[in-house]
PDB file of N, CA, C and O in Angstrom:
ATOM      1  N   MET A   1       0.839  -1.192   0.000  1.00  0.00           N
ATOM      2  CA  MET A   1       0.000   0.000   0.000  1.00  0.00           C
ATOM      3  C   MET A   1       0.874   1.243   0.000  1.00  0.00           C
ATOM      4  O   MET A   1       0.766   2.062  -0.912  1.00  0.00           O
ATOM      5  N   GLY A   2       1.717   1.403   0.974  1.00  0.00           N
ATOM      6  CA  GLY A   2       2.613   2.539   0.981  1.00  0.00           C
ATOM      7  C   GLY A   2       1.976   3.827   1.462  1.00  0.00           C
ATOM      8  O   GLY A   2       0.878   3.830   2.020  1.00  0.00           O
ATOM      9  N   ILE A   3       2.673   4.903   1.239  1.00  0.00           N
ATOM     10  CA  ILE A   3       2.224   6.228   1.660  1.00  0.00           C
ATOM     11  C   ILE A   3       1.717   6.973   0.442  1.00  0.00           C
ATOM     12  O   ILE A   3       2.326   6.918  -0.627  1.00  0.00           O
ATOM     13  N   ARG A   4       0.611   7.664   0.600  1.00  0.00           N
ATOM     14  CA  ARG A   4       0.041   8.480  -0.475  1.00  0.00           C
ATOM     15  C   ARG A   4      -0.006   9.932  -0.001  1.00  0.00           C
ATOM     16  O   ARG A   4      -0.224  10.194   1.182  1.00  0.00           O
ATOM     17  N   ILE A   5       0.192  10.848  -0.898  1.00  0.00           N
ATOM     18  CA  ILE A   5       0.082  12.280  -0.614  1.00  0.00           C
ATOM     19  C   ILE A   5      -1.298  12.737  -1.094  1.00  0.00           C
ATOM     20  O   ILE A   5      -1.671  12.505  -2.244  1.00  0.00           O
ATOM     21  N   VAL A   6      -2.044  13.384  -0.210  1.00  0.00           N
ATOM     22  CA  VAL A   6      -3.360  13.904  -0.568  1.00  0.00           C
ATOM     23  C   VAL A   6      -3.400  15.382  -0.195  1.00  0.00           C
ATOM     24  O   VAL A   6      -2.589  15.853   0.603  1.00  0.00           O
ATOM     25  N   GLU A   7      -4.349  16.107  -0.777  1.00  0.00           N
ATOM     26  CA  GLU A   7      -4.484  17.534  -0.495  1.00  0.00           C
ATOM     27  C   GLU A   7      -5.841  17.824   0.128  1.00  0.00           C
ATOM     28  O   GLU A   7      -6.811  17.093  -0.074  1.00  0.00           O
ATOM     29  N   MET A   8      -5.883  18.907   0.889  1.00  0.00           N
ATOM     30  CA  MET A   8      -7.124  19.382   1.465  1.00  0.00           C
ATOM     31  C   MET A   8      -7.669  20.466   0.535  1.00  0.00           C
ATOM     32  O   MET A   8      -6.930  21.361   0.126  1.00  0.00           O
ATOM     33  N   ASP A   9      -8.966  20.388   0.198  1.00  0.00           N
ATOM     34  CA  ASP A   9      -9.541  21.407  -0.683  1.00  0.00           C
ATOM     35  C   ASP A   9      -9.913  22.660   0.113  1.00  0.00           C
ATOM     36  O   ASP A   9      -9.701  22.724   1.324  1.00  0.00           O
ATOM     37  N   GLU A  10     -10.466  23.645  -0.578  1.00  0.00           N
ATOM     38  CA  GLU A  10     -10.768  24.930   0.061  1.00  0.00           C
ATOM     39  C   GLU A  10     -11.856  24.825   1.116  1.00  0.00           C
ATOM     40  O   GLU A  10     -12.013  25.731   1.936  1.00  0.00           O
ATOM     41  N   ARG A  11     -12.618  23.721   1.108  1.00  0.00           N
ATOM     42  CA  ARG A  11     -13.654  23.518   2.124  1.00  0.00           C
ATOM     43  C   ARG A  11     -13.178  22.628   3.263  1.00  0.00           C
ATOM     44  O   ARG A  11     -13.969  22.262   4.132  1.00  0.00           O
ATOM     45  N   GLY A  12     -11.892  22.276   3.269  1.00  0.00           N
ATOM     46  CA  GLY A  12     -11.326  21.485   4.354  1.00  0.00           C
ATOM     47  C   GLY A  12     -11.505  19.989   4.199  1.00  0.00           C
ATOM     48  O   GLY A  12     -11.312  19.245   5.161  1.00  0.00           O
ATOM     49  N   ARG A  13     -11.871  19.527   3.007  1.00  0.00           N
ATOM     50  CA  ARG A  13     -12.103  18.099   2.789  1.00  0.00           C
ATOM     51  C   ARG A  13     -10.840  17.424   2.274  1.00  0.00           C
ATOM     52  O   ARG A  13     -10.078  17.995   1.493  1.00  0.00           O
ATOM     53  N   ILE A  14     -10.640  16.201   2.730  1.00  0.00           N
ATOM     54  CA  ILE A  14      -9.529  15.375   2.268  1.00  0.00           C
ATOM     55  C   ILE A  14     -10.134  14.115   1.672  1.00  0.00           C
ATOM     56  O   ILE A  14     -10.946  13.450   2.315  1.00  0.00           O
ATOM     57  N   THR A  15      -9.746  13.786   0.455  1.00  0.00           N
ATOM     58  CA  THR A  15     -10.254  12.585  -0.203  1.00  0.00           C
ATOM     59  C   THR A  15      -9.215  11.481  -0.079  1.00  0.00           C
ATOM     60  O   THR A  15      -8.055  11.655  -0.450  1.00  0.00           O
ATOM     61  N   LEU A  16      -9.653  10.340   0.450  1.00  0.00           N
ATOM     62  CA  LEU A  16      -8.760   9.195   0.542  1.00  0.00           C
ATOM     63  C   LEU A  16      -8.641   8.555  -0.834  1.00  0.00           C
ATOM     64  O   LEU A  16      -9.628   8.480  -1.566  1.00  0.00           O
ATOM     65  N   PRO A  17      -7.449   8.093  -1.196  1.00  0.00           N
ATOM     66  CA  PRO A  17      -7.284   7.425  -2.486  1.00  0.00           C
ATOM     67  C   PRO A  17      -8.197   6.201  -2.594  1.00  0.00           C
ATOM     68  O   PRO A  17      -8.488   5.542  -1.596  1.00  0.00           O
ATOM     69  N   SER A  18      -8.644   5.908  -3.819  1.00  0.00           N
ATOM     70  CA  SER A  18      -9.609   4.821  -4.034  1.00  0.00           C
ATOM     71  C   SER A  18      -9.089   3.472  -3.548  1.00  0.00           C
ATOM     72  O   SER A  18      -9.867   2.671  -3.029  1.00  0.00           O
ATOM     73  N   GLU A  19      -7.795   3.202  -3.703  1.00  0.00           N
ATOM     74  CA  GLU A  19      -7.274   1.899  -3.258  1.00  0.00           C
ATOM     75  C   GLU A  19      -7.358   1.762  -1.741  1.00  0.00           C
ATOM     76  O   GLU A  19      -7.498   0.650  -1.232  1.00  0.00           O
ATOM     77  N   ILE A  20      -7.276   2.864  -1.017  1.00  0.00           N
ATOM     78  CA  ILE A  20      -7.445   2.820   0.448  1.00  0.00           C
ATOM     79  C   ILE A  20      -8.920   2.671   0.795  1.00  0.00           C
ATOM     80  O   ILE A  20      -9.269   1.882   1.673  1.00  0.00           O
ATOM     81  N   ARG A  21      -9.799   3.425   0.110  1.00  0.00           N
ATOM     82  CA  ARG A  21     -11.240   3.333   0.384  1.00  0.00           C
ATOM     83  C   ARG A  21     -11.755   1.911   0.160  1.00  0.00           C
ATOM     84  O   ARG A  21     -12.604   1.435   0.913  1.00  0.00           O
ATOM     85  N   ARG A  22     -11.249   1.237  -0.862  1.00  0.00           N
ATOM     86  CA  ARG A  22     -11.698  -0.140  -1.133  1.00  0.00           C
ATOM     87  C   ARG A  22     -11.339  -1.093   0.000  1.00  0.00           C
ATOM     88  O   ARG A  22     -12.052  -2.068   0.239  1.00  0.00           O
ATOM     89  N   LEU A  23     -10.251  -0.824   0.691  1.00  0.00           N
ATOM     90  CA  LEU A  23      -9.801  -1.707   1.772  1.00  0.00           C
ATOM     91  C   LEU A  23     -10.491  -1.431   3.108  1.00  0.00           C
ATOM     92  O   LEU A  23     -10.497  -2.287   3.993  1.00  0.00           O
ATOM     93  N   LEU A  24     -11.067  -0.247   3.255  1.00  0.00           N
ATOM     94  CA  LEU A  24     -11.714   0.103   4.520  1.00  0.00           C
ATOM     95  C   LEU A  24     -12.988  -0.701   4.723  1.00  0.00           C
ATOM     96  O   LEU A  24     -13.712  -0.985   3.769  1.00  0.00           O
ATOM     97  N   ARG A  25     -13.257  -1.066   5.971  1.00  0.00           N
ATOM     98  CA  ARG A  25     -14.437  -1.872   6.294  1.00  0.00           C
ATOM     99  C   ARG A  25     -15.465  -1.082   7.086  1.00  0.00           C
ATOM    100  O   ARG A  25     -16.242  -1.671   7.839  1.00  0.00           O
ATOM    101  N   GLY A  26     -15.488   0.206   6.939  1.00  0.00           N
ATOM    102  CA  GLY A  26     -16.447   1.020   7.674  1.00  0.00           C
ATOM    103  C   GLY A  26     -16.756   2.284   6.914  1.00  0.00           C
ATOM    104  O   GLY A  26     -16.089   2.627   5.938  1.00  0.00           O
ATOM    105  N   LYS A  27     -17.787   2.974   7.382  1.00  0.00           N
ATOM    106  CA  LYS A  27     -18.173   4.246   6.768  1.00  0.00           C
ATOM    107  C   LYS A  27     -18.184   5.388   7.774  1.00  0.00           C
ATOM    108  O   LYS A  27     -18.292   6.552   7.389  1.00  0.00           O
ATOM    109  N   VAL A  28     -18.072   5.064   9.060  1.00  0.00           N
ATOM    110  CA  VAL A  28     -18.042   6.081  10.111  1.00  0.00           C
ATOM    111  C   VAL A  28     -16.685   5.966  10.796  1.00  0.00           C
ATOM    112  O   VAL A  28     -16.268   4.881  11.199  1.00  0.00           O
ATOM    113  N   PHE A  29     -16.001   7.110  10.921  1.00  0.00           N
ATOM    114  CA  PHE A  29     -14.644   7.100  11.439  1.00  0.00           C
ATOM    115  C   PHE A  29     -14.475   8.073  12.580  1.00  0.00           C
ATOM    116  O   PHE A  29     -15.169   9.086  12.670  1.00  0.00           O
ATOM    117  N   GLU A  30     -13.550   7.748  13.438  1.00  0.00           N
ATOM    118  CA  GLU A  30     -13.145   8.641  14.516  1.00  0.00           C
ATOM    119  C   GLU A  30     -11.850   9.303  14.046  1.00  0.00           C
ATOM    120  O   GLU A  30     -10.916   8.620  13.627  1.00  0.00           O
ATOM    121  N   VAL A  31     -11.797  10.610  14.117  1.00  0.00           N
ATOM    122  CA  VAL A  31     -10.611  11.349  13.704  1.00  0.00           C
ATOM    123  C   VAL A  31      -9.996  11.980  14.939  1.00  0.00           C
ATOM    124  O   VAL A  31     -10.670  12.681  15.694  1.00  0.00           O
ATOM    125  N   LYS A  32      -8.710  11.724  15.138  1.00  0.00           N
ATOM    126  CA  LYS A  32      -8.022  12.253  16.313  1.00  0.00           C
ATOM    127  C   LYS A  32      -6.810  13.052  15.849  1.00  0.00           C
ATOM    128  O   LYS A  32      -5.962  12.549  15.113  1.00  0.00           O
ATOM    129  N   LEU A  33      -6.745  14.298  16.290  1.00  0.00           N
ATOM    130  CA  LEU A  33      -5.596  15.151  16.000  1.00  0.00           C
ATOM    131  C   LEU A  33      -4.601  14.971  17.130  1.00  0.00           C
ATOM    132  O   LEU A  33      -4.820  15.444  18.245  1.00  0.00           O
ATOM    133  N   VAL A  34      -3.499  14.279  16.836  1.00  0.00           N
ATOM    134  CA  VAL A  34      -2.478  14.010  17.849  1.00  0.00           C
ATOM    135  C   VAL A  34      -1.629  15.256  18.081  1.00  0.00           C
ATOM    136  O   VAL A  34      -1.359  15.628  19.222  1.00  0.00           O
ATOM    137  N   ASP A  35      -1.221  15.883  17.012  1.00  0.00           N
ATOM    138  CA  ASP A  35      -0.509  17.158  17.042  1.00  0.00           C
ATOM    139  C   ASP A  35      -0.758  17.810  15.684  1.00  0.00           C
ATOM    140  O   ASP A  35      -1.390  17.187  14.831  1.00  0.00           O
ATOM    141  N   PRO A  36      -0.290  19.033  15.445  1.00  0.00           N
ATOM    142  CA  PRO A  36      -0.598  19.710  14.181  1.00  0.00           C
ATOM    143  C   PRO A  36      -0.128  18.961  12.933  1.00  0.00           C
ATOM    144  O   PRO A  36      -0.566  19.292  11.830  1.00  0.00           O
ATOM    145  N   ASN A  37       0.736  17.978  13.070  1.00  0.00           N
ATOM    146  CA  ASN A  37       1.247  17.233  11.920  1.00  0.00           C
ATOM    147  C   ASN A  37       0.776  15.792  11.851  1.00  0.00           C
ATOM    148  O   ASN A  37       1.140  15.076  10.917  1.00  0.00           O
ATOM    149  N   THR A  38      -0.035  15.337  12.826  1.00  0.00           N
ATOM    150  CA  THR A  38      -0.425  13.929  12.878  1.00  0.00           C
ATOM    151  C   THR A  38      -1.913  13.791  13.117  1.00  0.00           C
ATOM    152  O   THR A  38      -2.448  14.301  14.102  1.00  0.00           O
ATOM    153  N   VAL A  39      -2.581  13.091  12.199  1.00  0.00           N
ATOM    154  CA  VAL A  39      -4.005  12.803  12.316  1.00  0.00           C
ATOM    155  C   VAL A  39      -4.171  11.297  12.281  1.00  0.00           C
ATOM    156  O   VAL A  39      -3.581  10.623  11.437  1.00  0.00           O
ATOM    157  N   ILE A  40      -4.976  10.765  13.197  1.00  0.00           N
ATOM    158  CA  ILE A  40      -5.272   9.333  13.216  1.00  0.00           C
ATOM    159  C   ILE A  40      -6.719   9.149  12.809  1.00  0.00           C
ATOM    160  O   ILE A  40      -7.619   9.786  13.357  1.00  0.00           O
ATOM    161  N   LEU A  41      -6.933   8.269  11.841  1.00  0.00           N
ATOM    162  CA  LEU A  41      -8.275   7.946  11.361  1.00  0.00           C
ATOM    163  C   LEU A  41      -8.529   6.487  11.710  1.00  0.00           C
ATOM    164  O   LEU A  41      -7.782   5.602  11.293  1.00  0.00           O
ATOM    165  N   ARG A  42      -9.589   6.240  12.479  1.00  0.00           N
ATOM    166  CA  ARG A  42      -9.885   4.860  12.857  1.00  0.00           C
ATOM    167  C   ARG A  42     -11.372   4.622  12.675  1.00  0.00           C
ATOM    168  O   ARG A  42     -12.187   5.526  12.861  1.00  0.00           O
ATOM    169  N   ILE A  43     -11.716   3.398  12.310  1.00  0.00           N
ATOM    170  CA  ILE A  43     -13.121   3.050  12.120  1.00  0.00           C
ATOM    171  C   ILE A  43     -13.806   3.082  13.484  1.00  0.00           C
ATOM    172  O   ILE A  43     -13.353   2.438  14.430  1.00  0.00           O
ATOM    173  N   ALA A  44     -14.893   3.832  13.576  1.00  0.00           N
ATOM    174  CA  ALA A  44     -15.637   3.960  14.827  1.00  0.00           C
ATOM    175  C   ALA A  44     -16.549   2.753  14.993  1.00  0.00           C
ATOM    176  O   ALA A  44     -17.215   2.325  14.049  1.00  0.00           O
ATOM    177  N   SER A  45     -16.569   2.220  16.188  1.00  0.00           N
ATOM    178  CA  SER A  45     -17.472   1.107  16.468  1.00  0.00           C
ATOM    179  C   SER A  45     -18.872   1.657  16.719  1.00  0.00           C
ATOM    180  O   SER A  45     -19.048   2.847  16.979  1.00  0.00           O
ATOM    181  N   ARG A  46     -19.842   0.789  16.638  1.00  0.00           N
ATOM    182  CA  ARG A  46     -21.221   1.195  16.897  1.00  0.00           C
ATOM    183  C   ARG A  46     -21.363   1.788  18.294  1.00  0.00           C
ATOM    184  O   ARG A  46     -22.097   2.757  18.491  1.00  0.00           O
ATOM    185  N   SER A  47     -20.661   1.204  19.265  1.00  0.00           N
ATOM    186  CA  SER A  47     -20.754   1.723  20.638  1.00  0.00           C
ATOM    187  C   SER A  47     -20.136   3.118  20.744  1.00  0.00           C
ATOM    188  O   SER A  47     -20.600   3.936  21.539  1.00  0.00           O
ATOM    189  N   ASP A  48     -19.083   3.403  19.945  1.00  0.00           N
ATOM    190  CA  ASP A  48     -18.504   4.750  19.933  1.00  0.00           C
ATOM    191  C   ASP A  48     -19.534   5.768  19.454  1.00  0.00           C
ATOM    192  O   ASP A  48     -19.672   6.844  20.036  1.00  0.00           O
ATOM    193  N   VAL A  49     -20.256   5.420  18.390  1.00  0.00           N
ATOM    194  CA  VAL A  49     -21.253   6.331  17.825  1.00  0.00           C
ATOM    195  C   VAL A  49     -22.388   6.549  18.820  1.00  0.00           C
ATOM    196  O   VAL A  49     -22.831   7.680  19.015  1.00  0.00           O
ATOM    197  N   ILE A  50     -22.860   5.478  19.450  1.00  0.00           N
ATOM    198  CA  ILE A  50     -23.947   5.589  20.428  1.00  0.00           C
ATOM    199  C   ILE A  50     -23.513   6.441  21.613  1.00  0.00           C
ATOM    200  O   ILE A  50     -24.270   7.290  22.083  1.00  0.00           O
ATOM    201  N   ARG A  51     -22.293   6.214  22.095  1.00  0.00           N
ATOM    202  CA  ARG A  51     -21.777   7.000  23.228  1.00  0.00           C
ATOM    203  C   ARG A  51     -21.703   8.485  22.856  1.00  0.00           C
ATOM    204  O   ARG A  51     -22.027   9.341  23.680  1.00  0.00           O
ATOM    205  N   GLU A  52     -21.284   8.799  21.634  1.00  0.00           N
ATOM    206  CA  GLU A  52     -21.203  10.189  21.188  1.00  0.00           C
ATOM    207  C   GLU A  52     -22.587  10.830  21.141  1.00  0.00           C
ATOM    208  O   GLU A  52     -22.756  11.971  21.570  1.00  0.00           O
ATOM    209  N   ILE A  53     -23.573  10.107  20.625  1.00  0.00           N
ATOM    210  CA  ILE A  53     -24.936  10.642  20.551  1.00  0.00           C
ATOM    211  C   ILE A  53     -25.506  10.841  21.948  1.00  0.00           C
ATOM    212  O   ILE A  53     -26.140  11.861  22.218  1.00  0.00           O
ATOM    213  N   GLU A  54     -25.287   9.876  22.840  1.00  0.00           N
ATOM    214  CA  GLU A  54     -25.814   9.988  24.198  1.00  0.00           C
ATOM    215  C   GLU A  54     -25.178  11.135  24.983  1.00  0.00           C
ATOM    216  O   GLU A  54     -25.770  11.639  25.938  1.00  0.00           O
ATOM    217  N   SER A  55     -23.971  11.551  24.582  1.00  0.00           N
ATOM    218  CA  SER A  55     -23.299  12.622  25.311  1.00  0.00           C
ATOM    219  C   SER A  55     -23.814  14.009  24.922  1.00  0.00           C
ATOM    220  O   SER A  55     -23.462  14.999  25.564  1.00  0.00           O
ATOM    221  N   ILE A  56     -24.637  14.089  23.886  1.00  0.00           N
ATOM    222  CA  ILE A  56     -25.162  15.377  23.434  1.00  0.00           C
ATOM    223  C   ILE A  56     -26.165  15.900  24.467  1.00  0.00           C
ATOM    224  O   ILE A  56     -27.119  15.210  24.826  1.00  0.00           O
ATOM    225  N   LYS A  57     -25.942  17.090  24.924  1.00  0.00           N
ATOM    226  CA  LYS A  57     -26.845  17.719  25.890  1.00  0.00           C
ATOM    227  C   LYS A  57     -27.766  18.671  25.136  1.00  0.00           C
ATOM    228  O   LYS A  57     -27.319  19.691  24.613  1.00  0.00           O
ATOM    229  N   LEU A  58     -29.035  18.337  25.085  1.00  0.00           N
ATOM    230  CA  LEU A  58     -30.000  19.182  24.398  1.00  0.00           C
ATOM    231  C   LEU A  58     -30.461  20.286  25.340  1.00  0.00           C
ATOM    232  O   LEU A  58     -30.744  20.041  26.512  1.00  0.00           O
ATOM    233  N   THR A  59     -30.532  21.487  24.820  1.00  0.00           N
ATOM    234  CA  THR A  59     -30.988  22.610  25.615  1.00  0.00           C
ATOM    235  C   THR A  59     -32.087  23.331  24.854  1.00  0.00           C
ATOM    236  O   THR A  59     -32.200  23.208  23.635  1.00  0.00           O
ATOM    237  N   GLY A  60     -32.865  24.054  25.560  1.00  0.00           N
ATOM    238  CA  GLY A  60     -33.937  24.811  24.932  1.00  0.00           C
ATOM    239  C   GLY A  60     -34.820  25.437  25.999  1.00  0.00           C
ATOM    240  O   GLY A  60     -34.541  25.351  27.195  1.00  0.00           O
ATOM    241  N   ASP A  61     -35.867  26.055  25.548  1.00  0.00           N
ATOM    242  CA  ASP A  61     -36.805  26.724  26.425  1.00  0.00           C
ATOM    243  C   ASP A  61     -37.716  25.667  27.056  1.00  0.00           C
ATOM    244  O   ASP A  61     -38.493  25.037  26.338  1.00  0.00           O
ATOM    245  N   PRO A  62     -37.645  25.450  28.381  1.00  0.00           N
ATOM    246  CA  PRO A  62     -38.457  24.411  29.013  1.00  0.00           C
ATOM    247  C   PRO A  62     -39.957  24.655  28.864  1.00  0.00           C
ATOM    248  O   PRO A  62     -40.746  23.714  28.958  1.00  0.00           O
ATOM    249  N   ARG A  63     -40.360  25.903  28.633  1.00  0.00           N
ATOM    250  CA  ARG A  63     -41.794  26.194  28.460  1.00  0.00           C
ATOM    251  C   ARG A  63     -42.317  25.632  27.138  1.00  0.00           C
ATOM    252  O   ARG A  63     -43.525  25.458  26.978  1.00  0.00           O
ATOM    253  N   ARG A  64     -41.442  25.352  26.208  1.00  0.00           N
ATOM    254  CA  ARG A  64     -41.878  24.888  24.893  1.00  0.00           C
ATOM    255  C   ARG A  64     -41.761  23.381  24.713  1.00  0.00           C
ATOM    256  O   ARG A  64     -42.093  22.871  23.643  1.00  0.00           O
ATOM    257  N   LYS A  65     -41.304  22.660  25.714  1.00  0.00           N
ATOM    258  CA  LYS A  65     -41.057  21.237  25.537  1.00  0.00           C
ATOM    259  C   LYS A  65     -42.330  20.438  25.308  1.00  0.00           C
ATOM    260  O   LYS A  65     -42.271  19.367  24.704  1.00  0.00           O
ATOM    261  N   GLY A  66     -43.456  20.912  25.761  1.00  0.00           N
ATOM    262  CA  GLY A  66     -44.710  20.192  25.567  1.00  0.00           C
ATOM    263  C   GLY A  66     -45.655  20.956  24.666  1.00  0.00           C
ATOM    264  O   GLY A  66     -46.866  20.948  24.886  1.00  0.00           O
ATOM    265  N   GLY A  67     -45.121  21.608  23.663  1.00  0.00           N
ATOM    266  CA  GLY A  67     -45.935  22.450  22.797  1.00  0.00           C
ATOM    267  C   GLY A  67     -46.984  21.673  22.017  1.00  0.00           C
ATOM    268  O   GLY A  67     -46.802  20.498  21.699  1.00  0.00           O
ATOM    269  N   ASP A  68     -48.068  22.341  21.720  1.00  0.00           N
ATOM    270  CA  ASP A  68     -49.163  21.765  20.957  1.00  0.00           C
ATOM    271  C   ASP A  68     -49.139  22.378  19.559  1.00  0.00           C
ATOM    272  O   ASP A  68     -49.309  23.588  19.410  1.00  0.00           O
ATOM    273  N   ALA A  69     -48.932  21.560  18.547  1.00  0.00           N
ATOM    274  CA  ALA A  69     -48.803  22.057  17.181  1.00  0.00           C
ATOM    275  C   ALA A  69     -50.062  22.773  16.713  1.00  0.00           C
ATOM    276  O   ALA A  69     -49.971  23.755  15.976  1.00  0.00           O
ATOM    277  N   SER A  70     -51.233  22.303  17.125  1.00  0.00           N
ATOM    278  CA  SER A  70     -52.464  22.948  16.664  1.00  0.00           C
ATOM    279  C   SER A  70     -52.598  24.363  17.236  1.00  0.00           C
ATOM    280  O   SER A  70     -53.093  25.257  16.551  1.00  0.00           O
ATOM    281  N   LYS A  71     -52.161  24.577  18.490  1.00  0.00           N
ATOM    282  CA  LYS A  71     -52.198  25.920  19.072  1.00  0.00           C
ATOM    283  C   LYS A  71     -51.212  26.833  18.361  1.00  0.00           C
ATOM    284  O   LYS A  71     -51.520  27.998  18.109  1.00  0.00           O
ATOM    285  N   ALA A  72     -50.039  26.324  18.036  1.00  0.00           N
ATOM    286  CA  ALA A  72     -49.037  27.136  17.332  1.00  0.00           C
ATOM    287  C   ALA A  72     -49.537  27.501  15.944  1.00  0.00           C
ATOM    288  O   ALA A  72     -49.301  28.613  15.473  1.00  0.00           O
ATOM    289  N   LYS A  73     -50.220  26.584  15.291  1.00  0.00           N
ATOM    290  CA  LYS A  73     -50.761  26.852  13.956  1.00  0.00           C
ATOM    291  C   LYS A  73     -51.731  28.027  14.006  1.00  0.00           C
ATOM    292  O   LYS A  73     -51.669  28.918  13.158  1.00  0.00           O
ATOM    293  N   HIS A  74     -52.617  28.035  14.982  1.00  0.00           N
ATOM    294  CA  HIS A  74     -53.592  29.116  15.089  1.00  0.00           C
ATOM    295  C   HIS A  74     -52.926  30.429  15.499  1.00  0.00           C
ATOM    296  O   HIS A  74     -53.291  31.497  15.007  1.00  0.00           O
ATOM    297  N   ARG A  75     -51.960  30.344  16.393  1.00  0.00           N
ATOM    298  CA  ARG A  75     -51.284  31.547  16.871  1.00  0.00           C
ATOM    299  C   ARG A  75     -50.526  32.251  15.747  1.00  0.00           C
ATOM    300  O   ARG A  75     -50.508  33.480  15.681  1.00  0.00           O
ATOM    301  N   TYR A  76     -49.901  31.473  14.866  1.00  0.00           N
ATOM    302  CA  TYR A  76     -49.062  32.067  13.829  1.00  0.00           C
ATOM    303  C   TYR A  76     -49.734  32.094  12.455  1.00  0.00           C
ATOM    304  O   TYR A  76     -49.066  32.314  11.444  1.00  0.00           O
ATOM    305  N   GLY A  77     -51.028  31.875  12.412  1.00  0.00           N
ATOM    306  CA  GLY A  77     -51.774  32.040  11.174  1.00  0.00           C
ATOM    307  C   GLY A  77     -51.601  30.923  10.165  1.00  0.00           C
ATOM    308  O   GLY A  77     -51.693  31.147   8.958  1.00  0.00           O
ATOM    309  N   GLY A  78     -51.354  29.730  10.653  1.00  0.00           N
ATOM    310  CA  GLY A  78     -51.218  28.607   9.725  1.00  0.00           C
ATOM    311  C   GLY A  78     -52.547  28.275   9.069  1.00  0.00           C
ATOM    312  O   GLY A  78     -53.605  28.432   9.679  1.00  0.00           O
ATOM    313  N   GLU A  79     -52.491  27.821   7.844  1.00  0.00           N
ATOM    314  CA  GLU A  79     -53.700  27.468   7.113  1.00  0.00           C
ATOM    315  C   GLU A  79     -53.665  26.009   6.733  1.00  0.00           C
ATOM    316  O   GLU A  79     -52.600  25.452   6.466  1.00  0.00           O
ATOM    317  N   LYS A  80     -54.807  25.400   6.710  1.00  0.00           N
ATOM    318  CA  LYS A  80     -54.920  24.015   6.303  1.00  0.00           C
ATOM    319  C   LYS A  80     -54.838  23.962   4.778  1.00  0.00           C
ATOM    320  O   LYS A  80     -55.551  24.691   4.089  1.00  0.00           O
ATOM    321  N   VAL A  81     -53.977  23.109   4.261  1.00  0.00           N
ATOM    322  CA  VAL A  81     -53.836  22.996   2.802  1.00  0.00           C
ATOM    323  C   VAL A  81     -54.207  21.618   2.316  1.00  0.00           C
ATOM    324  O   VAL A  81     -54.146  21.348   1.117  1.00  0.00           O
TER     325      VAL A  81
END
């Protein structure tokens, strides 16, 4: 396989060479920046993804958590189509 040189585009995307993509056995990856010159890409396990989602703290207005869509429709002039 060896080492391949790739470039980052203006939107910050890096494309892995096709021969590397064919060998990968996953579609979700964990990216770790070790230092400004070293990036580690590893296939994320299902438990890694679940743990990441569970760690998300949702915030918002507690008064709106039990909102009624029909009341909001009337309040903001929604029309039945």
